[in-house]
VOLUM-202847 format. One record per residue: x, z, y of N, C-alpha, C, O, CB in turn. Coordinates in steps of 0.02 Angstrom, whole numbers, padded with zeros to 5 digits, always signed. Glycine has a CB too. Layout:
XZYXZYXZYXZYXZY/...
//
This chain:
+09066+04047+04694+09000+04074+04713+09007+04135+04757+08958+04170+04771+08960+04090+04652/+09067+04149+04779+09077+04207+04822+09040+04201+04888+09026+04251+04921+09151+04216+04835/+09025+04139+04909+08992+04130+04973+08915+04133+04967+08881+04124+05017+09012+04063+05003/+08889+04144+04907+08817+04144+04896+08790+04215+04899+08818+04261+04870+08800+04112+04827/+08735+04223+04936+08699+04286+04936+08630+04275+04908+08600+04222+04918+08696+04316+05008/+08604+04326+04874+08537+04324+04847+08492+04370+04887+08512+04425+04906+08537+04343+04771/+08431+04347+04899+08382+04389+04935+08313+04364+04917+08304+04309+04890+08394+04387+05012/+08263+04404+04933+08194+04384+04923+08171+04342+04982+08188+04356+05039+08148+04445+04913/+08132+04292+04967+08105+04248+05020+08056+04286+05063+08024+04334+05041+08071+04186+04989/+08051+04264+05125+08002+04291+05172+07960+04233+05198+07973+04175+05183+08037+04329+05231/+07910+04249+05237+07868+04197+05266+07909+04151+05311+07892+04092+05318+07811+04229+05307/+07962+04176+05340+08005+04134+05382+08041+04079+05341+08065+04030+05369+08057+04177+05417/+08043+04087+05276+08077+04039+05232+08032+03983+05207+08057+03935+05177+08106+04075+05173/+07968+03987+05219+07922+03941+05186+07939+03868+05200+07943+03829+05153+07851+03955+05210/+07950+03849+05261+07966+03779+05276+08031+03759+05241+08036+03704+05214+07973+03768+05353/+08080+03802+05242+08143+03788+05208+08136+03782+05133+08168+03739+05102+08194+03841+05225/+08094+03824+05103+08082+03820+05032+08050+03753+05013+08070+03721+04965+08037+03878+05009/+07999+03734+05051+07965+03671+05037+08013+03612+05044+08012+03565+05003+07905+03662+05084/+08055+03613+05095+08104+03560+05104+08154+03559+05046+08171+03506+05020+08141+03567+05171/+08178+03618+05027+08226+03623+04972+08196+03598+04907+08227+03558+04872+08250+03696+04964/+08135+03621+04890+08103+03600+04828+08090+03525+04827+08089+03495+04773+08038+03638+04819/+08080+03495+04885+08065+03423+04886+08125+03381+04865+08117+03324+04843+08043+03401+04956/+08186+03409+04870+08245+03372+04850+08279+03401+04788+08311+03364+04750+08295+03369+04907/+08273+03466+04777+08310+03498+04722+08265+03519+04664+08290+03537+04611+08345+03559+04748/+08200+03516+04672+08155+03539+04620+08128+03483+04577+08138+03424+04591+08098+03576+04651/+08093+03503+04525+08057+03456+04481+07991+03441+04515+07950+03485+04524+08047+03484+04408/+07981+03380+04533+07921+03364+04571+07879+03309+04539+07828+03288+04568+07939+03344+04640/+07899+03285+04481+07868+03228+04449+07792+03225+04454+07766+03185+04493+07886+03227+04379/+07757+03265+04417+07684+03262+04416+07652+03323+04448+07592+03335+04439+07660+03255+04344/+07691+03359+04485+07667+03421+04516+07624+03406+04577+07641+03363+04617+07727+03466+04536/+07567+03441+04583+07530+03434+04646+07573+03458+04704+07616+03502+04695+07463+03475+04643/+07565+03430+04762+07608+03448+04818+07601+03522+04836+07546+03550+04836+07592+03406+04880/+07659+03553+04851+07658+03622+04875+07635+03622+04948+07648+03574+04985+07728+03656+04868/+07602+03676+04967+07579+03682+05037+07601+03749+05064+07604+03798+05026+07502+03674+05042/+07617+03753+05127+07641+03816+05156+07595+03875+05143+07618+03930+05130+07651+03807+05230/+07530+03864+05148+07484+03920+05140+07484+03947+05068+07472+04007+05058+07413+03899+05159/+07498+03904+05020+07502+03928+04950+07564+03971+04939+07562+04022+04905+07501+03869+04902/+07620+03949+04967+07681+03989+04961+07671+04055+04998+07693+04108+04975+07743+03950+04990/+07639+04052+05056+07625+04113+05093+07581+04162+05054+07593+04222+05056+07591+04096+05159/+07532+04135+05019+07489+04178+04977+07528+04211+04922+07518+04270+04906+07433+04136+04947/+07574+04173+04892+07617+04202+04840+07658+04260+04868+07662+04313+04838+07664+04149+04809/+07689+04250+04926+07730+04302+04956+07688+04362+04977+07711+04419+04973+07767+04275+05017/+07626+04350+04998+07581+04406+05016+07565+04447+04954+07562+04508+04956+07516+04380+05048/+07554+04413+04899+07535+04446+04836+07593+04482+04803+07586+04536+04776+07505+04396+04787/+07652+04451+04807+07711+04478+04773+07773+04461+04815+07801+04407+04807+07717+04451+04700/+07793+04505+04857+07848+04493+04904+07915+04481+04870+07962+04456+04902+07854+04551+04952/+07920+04499+04807+07984+04489+04771+07982+04431+04722+08029+04422+04683+08002+04553+04735/+07929+04392+04723+07921+04338+04674+07972+04283+04683+07994+04253+04633+07852+04310+04678/+07991+04267+04744+08036+04211+04757+08105+04237+04775+08114+04271+04825+08008+04165+04814/+08153+04221+04733+08223+04239+04745+08258+04178+04774+08252+04123+04747+08258+04266+04680/+08295+04188+04828+08330+04134+04862+08404+04147+04858+08428+04203+04870+08306+04129+04936/+08442+04094+04842+08515+04096+04848+08532+04057+04911+08507+04002+04923+08550+04064+04784/+08573+04087+04951+08589+04059+05016+08665+04056+05025+08701+04101+05004+08557+04100+05073/+08689+04003+05056+08760+03995+05071+08766+03959+05138+08735+03906+05147+08798+03958+05015/+08805+03985+05182+08814+03952+05246+08750+03942+05285+08743+03893+05322+08847+03887+05236/+08702+03988+05276+08639+03983+05312+08590+03933+05284+08538+03920+05314+08653+03965+05382/+08604+03905+05225+08557+03858+05195+08538+03881+05125+08577+03913+05090+08586+03786+05192/+08477+03863+05104+08454+03879+05037+08490+03833+04988+08490+03772+04996+08376+03871+05031/+08521+03863+04938+08557+03824+04887+08528+03836+04817+08550+03804+04769+08631+03840+04888/+08480+03881+04811+08449+03894+04747+08388+03937+04754+08382+03976+04802+08498+03926+04699/+08342+03931+04706+08282+03973+04705+08259+03984+04634+08276+03947+04588+08225+03941+04746/+08220+04036+04625+08183+04046+04564+08121+04088+04581+08125+04133+04623+08227+04081+04508/+08066+04072+04549+08005+04111+04557+07991+04145+04491+07992+04114+04438+07944+04065+04579/+07979+04210+04494+07962+04248+04434+07896+04283+04446+07888+04321+04494+08018+04300+04415/+07848+04269+04402+07782+04298+04409+07762+04340+04349+07778+04322+04292+07731+04243+04420/+07729+04394+04362+07708+04440+04310+07638+04462+04325+07624+04489+04379+07756+04502+04305/+07593+04452+04277+07523+04471+04287+07505+04534+04248+07446+04552+04243+07477+04414+04268/+07555+04566+04219+07542+04625+04178+07539+04609+04104+07539+04654+04062+07479+04657+04200/+07536+04545+04088+07532+04523+04019+07584+04469+04005+07623+04474+03957+07462+04498+04002/+07584+04418+04047+07630+04362+04037+07679+04358+04096+07662+04372+04153+07592+04296+04030/+07740+04338+04080+07791+04328+04131+07807+04253+04133+07821+04223+04081+07855+04370+04116/+07807+04225+04192+07822+04154+04201+07879+04146+04250+07883+04181+04300+07760+04116+04225/+07921+04098+04234+07977+04082+04277+07972+04008+04294+07965+03966+04250+08046+04100+04243/+07975+03993+04358+07970+03924+04379+08006+03914+04445+08029+03963+04476+07898+03902+04384/+08011+03852+04466+08047+03834+04527+08119+03858+04526+08147+03875+04578+08011+03862+04588/+08149+03858+04465+08221+03869+04460+08254+03804+04483+08251+03753+04447+08244+03890+04387/+08284+03805+04541+08312+03745+04570+08379+03762+04603+08386+03815+04634+08264+03712+04621/+08426+03717+04596+08493+03726+04626+08510+03662+04663+08497+03607+04638+08547+03743+04572/+08538+03669+04723+08559+03611+04762+08607+03568+04721+08649+03595+04684+08592+03633+04829/+08601+03503+04727+08641+03458+04685+08716+03470+04694+08753+03463+04645+08625+03386+04703/+08738+03489+04753+08810+03501+04763+08833+03569+04738+08892+03585+04742+08826+03495+04837/+08787+03609+04712+08804+03675+04685+08793+03680+04610+08804+03733+04581+08763+03728+04721/+08771+03628+04578+08755+03630+04507+08819+03633+04465+08871+03609+04484+08714+03569+04487/+08812+03664+04406+08867+03668+04359+08917+03723+04373+08971+03724+04344+08903+03603+04359/+08899+03769+04418+08945+03824+04437+08918+03892+04418+08949+03943+04434+08958+03822+04511/+08861+03894+04385+08833+03958+04362+08779+03987+04406+08753+04041+04391+08887+04007+04358/+08761+03953+04460+08709+03980+04504+08641+03982+04470+08604+04030+04479+08705+03939+04568/+08624+03931+04433+08560+03931+04397+08557+03988+04347+08505+04021+04342+08551+03865+04361/+08611+03999+04311+08613+04055+04263+08605+04122+04298+08571+04167+04274+08679+04055+04222/+08638+04129+04356+08633+04191+04395+08561+04203+04417+08534+04258+04409+08679+04190+04455/+08529+04152+04444+08460+04158+04466+08414+04176+04408+08370+04218+04414+08436+04094+04500/+08424+04143+04352+08383+04157+04293+08393+04229+04269+08344+04262+04253+08400+04108+04236/+08454+04252+04266+08467+04322+04245+08432+04371+04292+08403+04420+04269+08542+04336+04244/+08434+04359+04356+08402+04402+04405+08326+04402+04395+08294+04455+04399+08420+04381+04476/+08298+04343+04383+08225+04339+04372+08206+04377+04309+08157+04414+04309+08203+04265+04367/+08244+04367+04255+08229+04403+04193+08236+04478+04202+08195+04516+04176+08276+04379+04137/+08286+04500+04237+08295+04572+04249+08236+04600+04288+08210+04654+04271+08360+04585+04288/+08214+04565+04339+08155+04587+04377+08094+04593+04332+08058+04642+04334+08141+04539+04434/+08083+04542+04291+08024+04542+04247+08028+04597+04194+07978+04629+04179+08017+04474+04214/+08088+04608+04167+08096+04664+04119+08080+04731+04152+08046+04773+04123+08168+04665+04091/+08104+04740+04214+08091+04801+04251+08016+04812+04262+07993+04869+04267+08127+04801+04318/+07979+04757+04266+07906+04761+04275+07869+04773+04209+07810+04788+04209+07880+04698+04308/+07905+04766+04153+07875+04778+04088+07868+04717+04043+07841+04722+03988+07809+04808+04097/+07891+04659+04066+07883+04598+04027+07929+04599+03966+07985+04623+03968+07899+04537+04070/+07903+04573+03911+07941+04568+03849+07949+04496+03825+07988+04483+03780+07907+04609+03795/+07912+04450+03855+07915+04380+03835+07911+04338+03898+07869+04349+03942+07856+04362+03785/+07956+04290+03903+07960+04249+03963+07941+04177+03946+07960+04151+03894+08030+04251+03994/+07905+04145+03990+07887+04075+03984+07918+04038+04044+07915+04061+04100+07810+04064+03981/+07947+03980+04030+07976+03939+04082+07939+03873+04086+07919+03845+04036+08051+03928+04068/+07930+03850+04147+07898+03785+04158+07952+03735+04175+07984+03739+04227+07843+03789+04214/+07962+03687+04129+08016+03637+04136+07987+03569+04117+07955+03561+04065+08078+03655+04091/+07998+03519+04160+07975+03452+04143+08013+03426+04083+08073+03438+04075+07984+03405+04204/+07978+03389+04040+08008+03363+03979+08069+03319+03991+08115+03319+03951+07957+03325+03940/+08069+03282+04046+08124+03235+04058+08180+03265+04101+08223+03228+04126+08098+03173+04091/+08181+03330+04110+08233+03363+04149+08289+03385+04102+08291+03443+04080+08204+03425+04188/+08334+03340+04086+08387+03353+04038+08434+03408+04061+08452+03452+04021+08426+03290+04024/+08455+03407+04124+08501+03459+04147+08467+03527+04148+08499+03577+04131+08529+03442+04217/+08404+03529+04167+08368+03592+04165+08359+03617+04094+08367+03676+04080+08300+03584+04197/+08344+03571+04048+08335+03591+03978+08399+03621+03950+08396+03668+03910+08313+03530+03936/+08456+03594+03969+08520+03620+03945+08529+03693+03967+08552+03734+03928+08578+03577+03970/+08512+03708+04029+08518+03776+04054+08471+03823+04016+08491+03877+03995+08503+03779+04129/+08408+03801+04007+08360+03843+03973+08381+03855+03900+08375+03911+03876+08290+03811+03975/+08404+03804+03866+08428+03811+03797+08486+03861+03794+08487+03905+03752+08450+03743+03768/+08534+03854+03840+08592+03898+03841+08572+03971+03853+08607+04017+03831+08642+03876+03896/+08516+03981+03888+08492+04049+03902+08448+04076+03846+08422+04132+03852+08454+04049+03968/+08439+04038+03792+08401+04063+03735+08328+04042+03733+08291+04066+03690+08404+04136+03734/+08308+03997+03777+08239+03973+03778+08233+03912+03733+08281+03876+03722+08216+03956+03850/+08173+03901+03707+08160+03841+03666+08090+03816+03681+08044+03855+03693+08168+03858+03590/+08082+03750+03682+08015+03723+03693+07969+03738+03635+07992+03744+03578+08018+03647+03705/+07906+03746+03649+07856+03757+03596+07821+03691+03584+07782+03668+03626+07806+03812+03616/+07834+03661+03527+07806+03595+03512+07730+03597+03502+07697+03546+03508+07838+03566+03451/+07704+03655+03486+07632+03659+03471+07591+03680+03532+07531+03695+03526+07621+03709+03416/+07621+03680+03592+07586+03699+03653+07593+03644+03704+07644+03610+03707+07613+03765+03681/+07542+03635+03743+07544+03591+03801+07516+03630+03860+07472+03673+03852+07504+03525+03789/+07541+03615+03917+07516+03646+03978+07458+03604+04003+07465+03543+04013+07571+03653+04032/+07401+03634+04014+07343+03600+04040+07334+03622+04112+07339+03682+04126+07279+03614+03997/+07321+03576+04157+07317+03592+04228+07252+03565+04257+07230+03510+04240+07377+03563+04265/+07222+03604+04300+07165+03582+04338+07176+03601+04411+07189+03660+04426+07098+03613+04310/+07171+03554+04455+07178+03568+04526+07110+03589+04552+07061+03552+04545+07205+03506+04565/+07107+03647+04581+07043+03674+04606+07020+03635+04664+06967+03650+04691+07048+03746+04624/
//
């Protein structure tokens, strides 16, 4: 991982992020991402999207959001050729550190139920699914 650099995403990254998430992210039942929505996120919180880059290409991402009460982590994605080397754990640690610095004490992760490799990472990091909760979604 010596060739990987971490940085915050910018508006110039939006097309690359969408392309990366379309192949490396969990996309099962998710409404499609749109450039203007990612742009709005970056306008609201310029440090929300952390990008791992190697050789000029995005190889990992994580989004960490904090509303002052709840901390959410999502879009933790690693390029298939980079998985199993610790990049996901590194991105997750960085996201948690950012959220702790903002005052968060409890983190929630959004992970699809059938994402076995993702679940293994989350379990190893101390997360556990809540059987008594379901995520309810409404598209505006």
